Steps between C-alpha positions, in 0.01 A plus 500: 500500500364481854633846581220649291239429769705615796363855512214550747338736248493238225156356410671160492599506867345207685358331190541124480667314342783748540713366216220519244409858590868602502531388141178670402629821658798476266268467204310810611828690517638406157291614197387215277291617210457251218806499274697688767565215745876500439609678821281274716613188318866598539446570870339160554766315303773666708308407815459138390866466414584652838321222687670230295232423241561463128311722259472590133325768299361342185467646151159650582621671818348253745689424820540132588641412844575145610509372857628146569286246678516457874730222618341165424241650261714503187284228342175698540345640177603859442257787555494821297369801694379765255390862522553818298714797599304781335186677623215700349565870559174687559439816700230757551545800271523727804789298646861605443685172460766396249507121472842515333670629814260545795454220756154363574367640831283231665295532816333245728127530550239254630718195451619598151814651357401748231613790287245778523550692174705259287517132429682303771667235287380213719421359157747332469744634759363280777566194284856616442547569872375150592751348259790709630412399855521133397837555338659655810345274767753232596252327734258389229493138387458461124627346179681693226350846444508730203369854531375637169449876531370625168493847348245692292200294611264794527586650161479192280656205687826558317707317761296181482476527121879520477573220745706222339352151497811332642599706804260377773566169673213455746200267482253725681429872465334710768386832356441757777301755301137459603295727721247290693616306804355152548483421130733305277500617141546237232415696186492852357399699196723568207491825312627750247504873429333691221692820426315764299673788321373769265685784333270797555499847353546811713297808413510857622278629779206704367440852624270572794530174688590410855682188616362279777659193656250230596622253764358166607644391836421334831460147363631198692697348214660165572641192329375463145454124544418439863255792528361500144172331597415744780350769278750769598501811284751553220593869478585476128166342410313748717669806351458380141130444573463852639686661210298309240180619665607865534715571195212591266296677766782739584706481178794365701834472325755258642862591558612199704367207702722314748401222740639202688864432575537119492367244257411257779328750731141623476525870405412718799549838335464656156518855369401675178587849381222649285429831327153651543327828420521726809125536527465121545749459784244542777254259338778244455582525869135439589485202264805344664332530841210305355737235367666468839164442669400248234824305526496495879158341475613246237814410697335509842666260741803459274640844412291743702778760513526562126557864410445688175673840515586778257773762512620787277793394281717596203605326178641600163379219270191284447442158348329509163121450509535166319760366745292620793195311375698183428662490842206598718254266333752214481585528871131525587422187295807303606445205736612509860432258785376143515428341163406156627487300824641147502260211449747251645620703800199649684553857613819544296531755221594331174568796270535874560686808389616825653516829310791604717678798344426775251715790381336710230696805388452733201782333304510137620260278691516157665305273729545152648272209577604202714305184415488198732343155475530150638423384144772597254268507198255727683784738584592514133138553397445798731827658391391457138170677578692803629728499195194480273329791673793734441560375146163647401655846530837407354660510845789261561449242774752222560504198730814465713648323800299178496558271797333164563265417782580243766282193453372358832620155607270385781704177528820687586715317756623835629143620550414189703810549714425871552141429598614236750755736655249786516246289686764376744626853570170687518233240575289582194485414133644742248296598194622464144454774246575614148592868483399745227842659498826433326735292711835401357416135566352451154810629323742310725288184478508514120881509512518227769201273430598248770492760779230458765383854587284650776456863607400658833552816700360736767196728485580804285231759439484746207815389318582738215326793673596763759412376847624147423529306826610161631359325806782458751377179662455331162866568420594312818271214397652492153846474657383219727349314205802548275739364763275198566468418130877513448549278805240246380619451142706183484 
């Protein structure tokens, strides 16, 4: 794959380590939406077979590649290197980009590789690239290696959920899916989805009304676990708040309400199409200016660029008044954000949820909540609260896609080894952390309870949001650390 970085116009030219960035360039070139990783997986399996490695695709669609131990290291405990192939696909509404066929277009700026108007896919493409570099490097000294490249992580962890409990052979697992260099992760939150559906009734548009589209935009967005405690705005919550406040004042009638595009990303944009009497259009516009000023004050220092805009529009149907009231008030009342901080892990979010997507149309309406917690019972309790809220209006809400958290093991032998290697390589002590995000470690660990698991990775900023970036020097450090760990295990 090294030919990918040969062009002088490539943003990857001159980046070190060359092999890692060459593989990441491949990942940028081949689309890899969740549930559509097949072409990339097939490409990588063909590549692995071409360099003499054995590989299988399991029943869940995961790619497993095995590399024999270096000469004389056959007795060393096996290491599983794990990352996921898919990426979160987010873009600015003004950006023309089709994630099903268009390559990611990264640039280098101020020591970072980033995608300006889309997600970059460094989460978890850098982890995949590090693993591929290990597989092809004949100079590394290591024991038996298994590469576990999972699918569908970002849309429900389907690959890890479907992993058989008798296919992996290694004793240690290094997950390369974290986003803060200098920290070893030894635990993560579990989670589940709450999917809400309601069959609504379409009604005709009354005479003498004008349609207006109200847009909320300009929010930072971000990862619904990692960034949930930062107080960033949620476009769905903001727009439902505005509509609840203005619907009686201006006799607004709702046609549709759409917001968010990924369950695990903080919604950056939302839009509602409303009918209003023509004589109230100007006053509505003035009211929205007031809301923009108010929200910029509330979100000062976090989401200063929030915009509330209105535009002329057209529609042919409305939601019934009853369905409008149920949805707007339910979304306004629904929880979003941090529910509870951990008592046992200072500074770590215990339980949270993200109101990530809504699609309200005159004939059918849905929304999705993603609940996370380091305490399984607390995750269940918050999900039940959401289900109870919607049950008050006879709206169907179901819990789906549960996955377990990863319980920390501070006495991990692998952790002690990794900390020792880190200090030897970089002259400082690494931190340990529990992440409020869903790593596949919990699911894999439940299937392989004797596995010793640790996670680490480079600095990645704004995963799950346009402008996602990865610090170039931290990728080099991650490569240095990974090689040293593999060399040290005996």
